[in-house]
N, C-alpha and C positions, 0 to 999 in steps of 0.2 A: 153741844154747841161749842163755838170757838173759831179760831182761824187757822187754816193750813197754809203754810208758805212753801212754795216749790219753785225751782228754776227751770227744769225740763218738763214741758207740758206734754207728756205722753198720754194720749187718750187710751191706747191699747198697746200693751207691750208684753212679750213673752221672752224671757231671757234665754231659755234653752233652744238650741237649733232645731230640735225635734218636737218642741212644744207646738201645740195646735190651737188655733182660735176657731170657735164655732159661733155662728150667728143664726138664731132661729128666725129673726125678723129680717126685713130689708135693710141694706146698708146704703146710707146716703153720704156722699162726699160733695161738699161745696153747696149744700142746700138742706133745708129743713122740711121741704115739701116732698112727701112720698108719692112718687108716680106709679107705684105698684110693681116695680121691677126689683129683682133680688139685689142688683147693684146699680146704683144711679150716680153718675159723676156729672156735676154741673161746673163748667169752667171752659176756658178757651182751648185747652189742649190736655191730652193724656199721653204720658210717655212710658214705654216699656223698654228696658235696657238690660243687656247682658254682655259680659266680656267676650263671649264666643257667639255661638248661634242662638238666636232667640226664636222660639216657636210659640204660637198661640193657636190652640186647637179648639174648635167649636164642634160639639157632638150633638146628635139627636138624642131622644130620650133613652134609647137602648144602646147608644154608643156604637151603632153599626155603621153609621156614616159620619165622616169627619171632614170639616173644612179647615185647612191649615193656612195661617199667615206666618211667614218665616222671614227672617233677615239674617244674613251672614256678612262676612267681610267682603265678599265678592259679588253679592247681589241679593235680590229679594224673590220671594215665592208666594204665590197665592194659588190654591188648588185643592182638589179632593184627594183623599188617600185610598178610596175604594173605587170599584167599577161603577161609578156614577158620573153624570155630567156636571159641569160647572155652568150654572145658569146666571145670566145677567138680566136684571130687572130694572125697568124705569117706569115711573108713574104707576107703580103697582102691578104691572104686567110684564111678562117675559118678552124681551126684545132680541136676545141672542143667547146661544149656548155653545159650549165646547164639549163635544161628546167624549166619552172615555176612550174612544178610538182615535182621538185627535182631529176630528172633523169639526169645522166651524159652520154653524147654522145661524143665519140671520133671517128673522121673520118667520121661522118655522121650527117645529120640534123634531121633524124628520124630513130628510131630503127626498124630493121626488126622483124616481129612477127612470132612466130612459132606455136601458137595455144595451146602449152602445158601449158604455164603460161601466165600471163599478161604482161604488158609492162615492160621490164627489167629496173632495176634501174641504171645499168651500161652497156653500149653497146660499144664495140670496133669493128669497121667495116672498110673494105678497099676493093677497087676494084682490088688490086694486091695481097697482102699477109697480113692477119690480125694476130697479135700475141700479147700476154701479157706475161710478164716475171717477175719472182720473183727470186732474186739472193742474196746470202749471201757471203761475202768475209771477212774471219778472221781466226785466228790461234787457236781458242778455239773450241774443239770438240763439246761442248754443244750448240754452236750457229749455227743455220742452217736455211734454208728456209722452210716455212710452208704455206700451203693453208688450212685455217680452214673453214669447213662447219658444222654448228651446228643447233640445234633446241631445243626449250623449249616450254612448254605450258605457259599460262599466258601472261605476257607482259615483255618487256625488263627491266623495273624497278622492276617487281615482277615476276620472272620466276617460273614456277612450273614444276613438274616432267612429263616426257614423259610417254607414255603407251606402253605396249607390242604390237608389230606389227606396230608401228608408223614409217613412213618414216622420217629419220633424214635429209637426203640430197641426191642429185643425180647429176650426170654429164650426160647430154644428147648430142647426136650427131645427126645432122639434114642434110638432103639433099633436094634440091628443085626439085619438080616433074613436074615443068612447070606451076603449079597453086598455090602451097603453099609449105612451108617447112614441111617436115615430119620426125619424128624420125627414125633413122636407128638402133641405139643401145643406151644402157644406162648403167651406173654404179650406183647402188642404195644402200644406207645404210639404213637398217631397224632394229629397236629394236627387239631383240630376247629374250624373257623372261621378267620377272618383273624387272624393273629398281631398283637399290639400290645403296648403297654406296660402295659395295665390288668391 
C-alpha cells in the first residue's frame, strides 16, 4: 500500500530500440469496450507518419496476397502486390474491380468478349440497364461534353503520322446470337487522303 508519484504517464514503454511488446489479448485505444478486434481505435482520426515513404501492408492468413497503402513525397498508392485484382465494394457487394492486367470492370467480374477486338480495357456491364454518361454543366458556350477517339502510329510518347485509308476509330453494336456476340452495325472513321497539317 502507499502512493506512487510520477510525472510521465507511460502506459507501455520499452527503452531499447530492438525491444518488443507482445499482447495476447485485444488492444483498445480510446475505449474500454472490447469489440472483438485485435486492435480497436476509437476517436476522430488515426495518423501514421514517416520522414520518407510510409507503407501499410495488409496480408491474408498465409501472407500470399498483400494490399498496400503507401504515401511518398510525390504521391500516394493503393493496390495489390501480387497477380490479383483490386476489388471495390459498396453496400457489402462488389461494384468494380481493377484486374491484374490493368483492365477496369464495372458491374461485372469478367468482361464479355465480342471477337472483334481483344479484352476491353474498360467494361461496363449490367443485367438490367448498362449506361455510361458524359455531362457538362456551365454557362460558357465553349465548354461542352466530348468523347474523343483517336489513333496515331508510333507510340504514345512518340506518335507518328497515320496513313491514307487507316481506320482511326469505330463504334460497334453487338447482338448475342445464342453462341457469341456478333456485330450488327458500326460507325467507322477512316483517313481519306494523305494526312497533313491543313
